[in-house]
N, C-alpha and C positions, 0 to 999 in steps of 0.2 A: 504493499500500500505505500501511497504517497500522500504527504499531508497536505499538499497544495492544490492536489487534484481533484477537480470538483465531482467527477465520477467515483473515484475512491471515497470520497465523503457521501455520496449517494448509495453506495455499497455498504458503508457504515451505519447508514441511517441518520447521519448528521447534517443533509440537506435533503430536502423533500422531493419527491418524484413519485408519480403514478405507474406503479408497478404492475407489470404485466404478468412476468415470469420470473422465478429465482429457485435456484437448486445450489448445489455445493460448489460449482464451477462457474455459472453465468447467470447474470440478471438481464432482464429487458423491462425498458419502461419506456414511457411516451417522451418524445422531444417536447420541451417547452417553447421551441421556435420551429414549430412543424412546417414542411412544405405542404401537407394535406393533413386533414384529421386521419389519427390513425399511425402517423409517421412515428415509428417504434426504433430505439436503438437497443442493440442486443450486445453485451460488453462481458469480457471475462472478470472474475472477480480478482483474478491476479492483475497487478498492475504490469502491462506492457504498452511502451510507447507506440509500437508499430507492429505490422505483420512480420517484420523481420526479427522482432525479439520474441515472437510467440513460439512456443514448442508445436511443433506438427501435431502431436496428439490432442493439445487443447484447441487448436485451431479446426481440427477435424470436428470435434464434439462441439464447438461452439456454430459451425457450419450446420451440424445436425439441428441444431435448435433455431437457427436461423429459418430453415425450411419448415419447422413446425409453426414458426412465428408468422412467416408469411402465408401459410394456409389460414390461420386464424385473422390476422387483419384484412386479408382479402374478403373472406366472408363476412367478418364484422363491419367492414367498412363498405361492402358491396362494391369492391373495386373491380375493374374490368383487368387491371394488369398490377404488378409490384414490381418495383425496382429496388436492388439490392445494390447499395453504395459502400465503398470502403476505401477510405481515403488514407495514405501514407506520406506525411511531411507537409509542410506549409504550401508547397509549391502544388499539391494535389489539393488543397483546400482544407487540410487536416486543421481544425482550431481547438479540438480538446486532445491534448496529446496522451491519450489511454485508449488504446486498440477499440474501435467500434464498428458494427455494421448499422447502416441505416436500412430499414424495411419501410419504403414509401409505396402507400397505395395510390394509383392512378387511376384517372376516368379521363377519356379523350375531352369532354366539355371544359376540363380544368386547364387547359390550354398548356399543360406542361409535355414539351416534346423532347425528342431524343439530344437536340442539341442545346436545351436550356439548361442554365448553369442552376443547379438546384439550390445553393446557397441565396441565391438573388430571390427566390420565392417564398423564404421563411418570413413567419409572422407569429407574434406571441399569442398564446392562447391562456385563457383563466385555469387556474387549477381545477376549478369544480367542472370545466368543459372535459380537460384531461381525465378527470376521475371518471366520468361517465363513459367516455370512450374506452379506458381501460378496462372498465367493466364489461363491455360488450367484448372486448376482445377476449378476455380471459373465461367468459362464457363459452366462446366459440372454441379456444385452446382447450378446455376441458372435454368438450363434444368430441373433439379430434382425437383426444388421448384415451378415450373409453374404448 
């Protein structure tokens, strides 16, 4: 854990977040500056700055969880597509230097195209709205795990 990392603070419950999923290795929570409603971040509990530092076994496990989250986000948000984004380094657009994958639900009418820079599209959401979306996604995640 890193004391000055906001994601480490979220993992330790020192900073608030609308959690979707948590197990021994991984947590998933809604972005508080989402591209679209349901924009979820999936992160390892161990602090790794980027993909280059992360052990292969943990990356493989996190990828499995990302797939499960993608299904739940797609169904809960009635999305027609899901974009999974993972940035490494400032030049790629990484802002928080704790490895994380974005699971972003998309619909054609939202104007988000292949060439659009997703960071330009973010907007803040109230914690109450995030909690409502988180509950929808958790419900769909439970259904897919049964």
